N, C-alpha and C positions, 0 to 999 in steps of 0.2 A: 563107811568106816573112814576115819581120819587118822593119819599117822603123824607121829612126832618123833624127833630124834632124842633118844635117852640111852646113849651108848650103843645104839642100834635102833632101827625103825620099829616102833611099837604102836599099837592101837591106842589112841588117846583115852578112850573110855575104859577099856578092859585091861590094858597093859600087855596084851598078847603080842608076841613078836610077829612081824610081818613075814609071810611065807615068801621065800625066795626061790624062784625056779632054777633048776640046774642048767648050766650052760654059760656062755659068755655074758659078762655083765655089760649092759648097754650104758654108754657114756656119751656125753655131748661131743660133737665134732667141732674142733676149732680150726678155722682156716687161717693160713698165714696172711700177714699183711700184704696188700697189693702194692707193687711198685708204682711210684708216681710217674705220670706221663702227661703230655699236652694233648688236648683234644684235637684230632685231625681236622675237625670242622671249624671250631672257634679259636683254637690255640690256647684256651684256658687250661690251667693245670687240673688234672683229675687225680685226687688223692685217696678216695674211698670207693668201695663197691657201689654205694648208694649214688655218689656223684656220677659214676660210670653209667649205671643203669638209667639215671635221669637224663644224662647227656645223649645216650643212645635213643631214648624215647623222644626227647625234644626234637631231635634232628632226623627222626624216622630212619634209624640205622640199625644194623645187627652186628654183633661181635664178629670179627674176622676169624675164620677158621678155614683151613684148606679143605677140610672135609665137606664144607658147604658148597664148594665150587664144583661144578660138573666136570671141570678139567683137572681138579686137584691142585690148583694153583699154577698150572703149566699153561704156556701160550701155544696155541695151535694154528693161529691165523697169521701167515707171513705178511700179508698186507698191513694188518694192524701193527705188527712189530716194527715194520719199516716206517709207517706213518708216525708213530710215536717215538721213534729213535730208541727203542728198548734194546739194551745190550744183553745178550744171552750167554749163559754158560752151558755147555753140553754136559749132560749128566746121563748116566745109563738108563735112568727111569723117565727121561723126557727133558724138554727144554725149560729151563728155569731162569728167571731174571737174575742178573748179578746184583749183589748187595753193595 
């Protein structure tokens, strides 16, 4: 069957209306535009999701997410903190770098 729009979806050959299942209507999802940022690796501006994915692939990177970190983005090694001069803010849920 092939459907065409004639005030509603109908079978092209028979003119019979398309059967619509009860329940929520499925619609395409539109994602909002991505804010522009500079690539941390090259410094080039990244303006689209495609450019972002290509930049990540090209430089063998993954998107940053705290959930991917085994420490949840917190620092646990005092020697590392001192060596790199990281300033910390005490939080109730752990030590987090200052912004």
